[in-house]
C-alpha positions in Angstrom: -24.0 -22.9 -192.0 -22.2 -22.9 -188.6 -21.8 -26.3 -187.0 -23.9 -25.2 -184.0 -26.8 -24.2 -186.2 -26.7 -27.6 -188.0 -26.5 -29.4 -184.6 -29.5 -27.5 -183.3 -31.5 -28.3 -186.5 -30.7 -32.0 -186.2 -31.5 -32.1 -182.5 -35.0 -30.6 -183.3 -35.8 -33.6 -185.5 -35.9 -36.9 -183.6 -35.3 -39.1 -186.6 -32.3 -37.1 -187.8 -31.0 -36.9 -184.3 -31.1 -40.7 -183.9 -29.3 -41.2 -187.3 -26.7 -38.5 -186.4 -26.0 -40.1 -183.0 -25.7 -43.6 -184.4 -23.4 -42.5 -187.3 -21.2 -40.4 -185.0 -20.7 -43.4 -182.8 -19.8 -45.6 -185.7 -17.1 -43.2 -187.0 -14.4 -44.9 -185.0 -15.6 -48.4 -185.5 -12.8 -51.0 -186.1 -14.5 -52.2 -189.3 -13.5 -49.7 -192.0 -16.7 -50.4 -194.0 -18.8 -49.4 -191.0 -16.7 -46.2 -190.4 -17.0 -45.3 -194.2 -20.8 -45.8 -194.1 -21.0 -43.6 -191.0 -19.0 -40.9 -192.7 -21.3 -41.1 -195.7 -24.4 -40.8 -193.5 -23.0 -37.8 -191.6 -22.1 -36.1 -195.0 -25.7 -36.8 -196.2 -27.2 -35.3 -193.0 -25.0 -32.3 -193.3 -25.9 -31.7 -196.9 -29.6 -32.1 -196.1 -29.5 -29.6 -193.2 -27.6 -27.1 -195.5 -30.3 -27.5 -198.1 -33.0 -26.9 -195.6 -31.4 -23.7 -194.4 -30.6 -22.4 -197.9 
């Protein structure tokens, strides 16, 4: 799935959009644990959107 299609799919779902926005902001957090959790969250969201489109 192209990144733009995933982003549109996330934007159309307010709950996912909030999670994506929060995790994207935490990616560059100074605390490595927070950054790792953000990466895990974004990976989970990406896999969920891929499954929805499959």
